[in-house]
C-alpha positions as CSV (number, residue, x, y, z in Angstrom):
1,M,136.5,170.7,199.1
2,P,136.9,174.5,198.7
3,F,133.9,176.6,199.7
4,E,132.9,179.0,196.9
5,V,130.3,181.7,196.9
6,Q,129.0,182.4,193.4
7,D,127.1,185.6,192.7
8,L,124.7,185.3,189.7
9,S,123.7,188.9,189.7
10,G,126.0,189.5,186.7
11,T,123.3,188.0,184.5
12,F,121.7,191.5,184.6
13,S,123.1,194.9,185.4
14,V,122.2,197.4,188.1
15,G,120.6,199.5,185.4
16,D,118.3,196.6,184.4
17,I,117.2,196.2,188.0
18,A,116.6,199.9,188.4
19,I,114.6,200.2,185.2
20,A,112.5,197.0,185.7
21,L,111.6,197.9,189.3
22,S,111.0,201.6,188.6
23,L,108.9,200.9,185.5
24,S,106.8,198.3,187.3
25,F,106.3,200.7,190.2
26,V,105.1,203.6,187.9
27,L,102.9,201.4,185.8
28,S,101.4,199.5,188.8
29,A,100.8,202.8,190.6
30,F,99.0,204.1,187.5
31,I,96.9,201.0,187.3
32,A,96.1,201.3,191.0
33,W,95.0,204.9,190.5
34,V,92.7,203.7,187.6
35,Y,91.2,201.1,190.0
36,R,90.5,203.7,192.7
37,F,89.1,206.2,190.3
38,T,86.7,203.7,188.7
39,H,85.7,201.9,191.9
40,R,82.0,202.1,192.6
41,N,81.1,199.7,195.4
42,V,81.4,200.4,199.1
43,S,84.0,197.8,199.8
44,Y,87.0,199.9,198.8
45,S,90.2,198.6,200.4
46,Q,93.3,200.8,200.6
47,S,95.5,197.8,201.4
48,Y,94.3,196.0,198.3
49,V,95.3,199.0,196.1
50,Q,98.7,199.2,197.8
51,T,99.1,195.5,197.3
52,L,98.6,196.0,193.5
53,V,101.6,198.3,193.4
54,V,103.8,196.0,195.5
55,L,102.6,192.9,193.5
56,G,103.7,194.5,190.2
57,M,107.2,195.1,191.6
58,L,107.4,191.6,193.1
59,I,106.5,190.0,189.8
60,A,109.2,192.1,188.0
61,L,111.7,190.9,190.7
62,I,110.7,187.3,190.3
63,M,111.1,187.5,186.5
64,L,114.6,189.0,186.9
65,V,115.5,186.1,189.2
66,V,114.0,183.4,186.9
67,G,115.3,184.8,183.7
68,S,115.5,182.0,181.1
69,N,116.5,179.3,183.7
70,I,113.8,176.7,183.7
71,A,115.1,175.0,186.9
72,R,114.8,178.3,188.8
73,A,111.3,178.8,187.5
74,F,110.2,175.4,188.8
75,A,111.9,176.1,192.1
76,L,110.0,179.3,192.5
77,V,106.7,177.6,191.6
78,G,107.3,175.1,194.4
79,A,108.3,177.8,196.9
80,L,105.3,180.0,196.1
81,S,102.8,177.1,196.2
82,V,103.0,177.0,200.0
83,V,101.5,180.5,200.2
84,R,97.8,180.5,201.1
85,F,95.6,183.5,200.7
86,R,92.4,183.5,202.9
87,N,91.0,186.9,202.0
88,A,88.1,186.5,199.6
89,I,88.0,188.6,196.4
90,K,84.6,190.3,196.4
91,E,84.5,191.3,192.8
92,T,85.7,189.6,189.6
93,R,86.9,193.0,188.6
94,D,89.5,192.9,191.3
95,V,90.9,189.7,189.9
96,G,91.2,191.4,186.5
97,F,93.4,194.2,188.0
98,I,95.5,191.6,189.8
99,F,96.2,189.8,186.5
100,L,96.9,193.2,184.8
101,V,99.5,194.2,187.4
102,M,101.0,190.7,187.1
103,G,101.2,190.9,183.3
104,V,102.8,194.4,183.4
105,G,105.3,193.2,186.1
106,M,106.2,190.2,184.0
107,A,106.8,192.3,180.9
108,A,109.0,194.8,182.9
109,G,110.9,192.0,184.6
110,T,111.7,190.3,181.3
111,R,112.7,193.7,179.9
112,F,109.9,194.0,177.4
113,Y,109.6,197.6,178.4
114,T,107.7,198.9,175.5
115,L,105.2,196.1,175.8
116,A,104.7,196.8,179.5
117,I,104.0,200.6,178.9
118,V,101.7,200.1,175.9
119,A,99.7,197.3,177.5
120,A,99.3,199.2,180.8
121,I,98.1,202.4,179.1
122,A,95.9,200.7,176.5
123,I,94.1,198.4,179.0
124,S,93.7,201.2,181.6
125,L,92.2,203.5,178.9
126,I,89.7,200.8,178.1
127,V,88.7,200.5,181.8
128,L,88.3,204.3,181.9
129,V,86.2,204.4,178.8
130,M,83.9,201.6,180.1
131,Y,83.6,203.5,183.4
132,R,82.9,206.8,181.7
133,F,80.2,205.5,179.3
134,N,78.9,202.9,181.7
135,W,79.2,200.0,179.3
136,F,77.0,196.9,179.7
137,A,75.0,198.4,182.5
138,A,71.5,196.9,183.1
139,N,69.0,199.8,183.3
140,V,66.9,197.9,185.9
141,Q,67.1,199.0,189.5
142,R,65.7,196.5,191.9
143,Q,65.3,196.6,195.7
144,V,65.8,193.9,198.3
145,V,62.9,193.8,200.8
146,K,63.3,192.0,204.1
147,V,60.2,191.6,206.2
148,Q,59.9,189.9,209.6
149,V,56.4,188.5,210.5
150,P,54.9,186.2,213.2
151,P,55.0,182.6,212.0
152,D,51.2,182.2,212.4
153,G,48.5,183.9,210.4
154,N,48.2,184.9,206.7
155,H,50.9,187.6,206.8
156,I,52.5,186.4,203.6
157,D,49.3,187.0,201.6
158,R,48.9,190.5,203.0
159,I,52.5,191.4,202.3
160,Q,52.1,190.2,198.7
161,D,49.0,192.4,198.4
162,V,51.2,195.4,199.2
163,L,53.9,194.3,196.7
164,I,51.3,193.8,194.0
165,T,50.1,197.4,194.6
166,L,53.5,199.2,194.7
167,T,55.8,197.0,192.6
168,S,55.8,196.1,188.9
169,E,57.4,192.7,189.7
170,F,58.6,190.8,192.8
171,E,60.0,187.5,193.6
172,L,60.3,185.6,196.9
173,V,64.0,184.7,197.4
174,S,64.1,183.1,200.8
175,I,62.1,182.2,203.9
176,E,64.0,181.9,207.2
177,S,62.9,181.1,210.7
178,I,64.7,183.5,213.2
179,R,64.8,184.1,216.9
180,G,64.2,180.5,217.8
181,G,61.1,180.3,215.6
182,A,59.4,183.3,217.1
183,L,59.6,185.2,213.8
184,T,59.8,184.3,210.1
185,E,61.9,186.5,207.8
186,L,60.9,186.8,204.2
187,M,63.3,188.2,201.6
188,Y,62.0,189.5,198.2
189,T,63.6,191.2,195.2
190,V,61.2,193.8,193.9
191,R,61.1,196.5,191.2
192,L,59.1,199.6,192.4
193,K,56.5,201.1,190.1
194,K,57.1,204.5,188.6
195,G,56.4,207.1,191.2
196,A,56.5,204.7,194.2
197,E,59.0,205.4,196.9
198,P,60.9,203.0,199.2
199,G,59.5,204.9,202.3
200,E,55.9,204.3,201.1
201,L,56.7,200.6,200.7
202,I,58.1,200.5,204.2
203,T,55.1,202.2,205.7
204,K,52.6,200.0,203.9
205,L,54.4,196.8,204.8
206,G,54.8,197.9,208.4
207,E,51.0,198.1,208.7
208,R,50.8,194.4,207.6
209,T,53.6,192.9,209.8
210,G,52.2,193.6,213.3
211,G,54.9,196.2,214.0
212,Q,57.8,193.9,213.1
213,R,61.0,195.1,211.3
214,V,60.9,196.0,207.6
215,T,64.1,196.7,205.6
216,V,64.4,197.9,202.0
217,L,67.8,197.9,200.4
218,T,68.0,200.0,197.3
219,G,70.6,199.8,194.5
220,Y,71.8,196.4,195.7
221,D,73.2,195.7,192.2
222,Q,76.0,198.2,192.9
223,T,76.3,197.4,196.6
224,D,78.2,194.6,198.3
225,L,75.8,192.7,200.6
């Protein structure tokens, strides 16, 4: 039986490859810039942003390989199903950018160039507008208060007396025994009264905890804990 090597690259030209990869790179880099510009939390990852750019180009490459061949599409699904990602996505917003880059890469790879450009620009502009005008923000700033107290005595009642004085609302979230039962850690979510400062809250609570540790985390709605 004669051995034959068949090159299927003729189904698309070098120009198609260059345009698809170049366009997916430019659009993915633009989306990555929008992500970096609008990122608010402290968990910024440079590798994640770089992955967005590479992912867009990879999706374009995959779409060029698959083309309209259903058998190749199923083969790629089977091959890619063995890949496992163990890094947790901290924000649902990050997932949205992954899907955006994938969609743009798919459009570029299937040679819907106008669709890729229009979709990337339109959706990115929407993200920028939401960031600029702070859409759907909840104008309620709460704090997380962690207090460590001895397990005996009525420390909880005394702590709540302070919270009643300095906060407009508070809620006990958790009670945990730490250091082998030597201390009890209480966690509250609170909303400070107008004019009250976190430092004042720490001082007052410190007077009621027997010198144990008091922690106040401010702005936790915008911070990754």
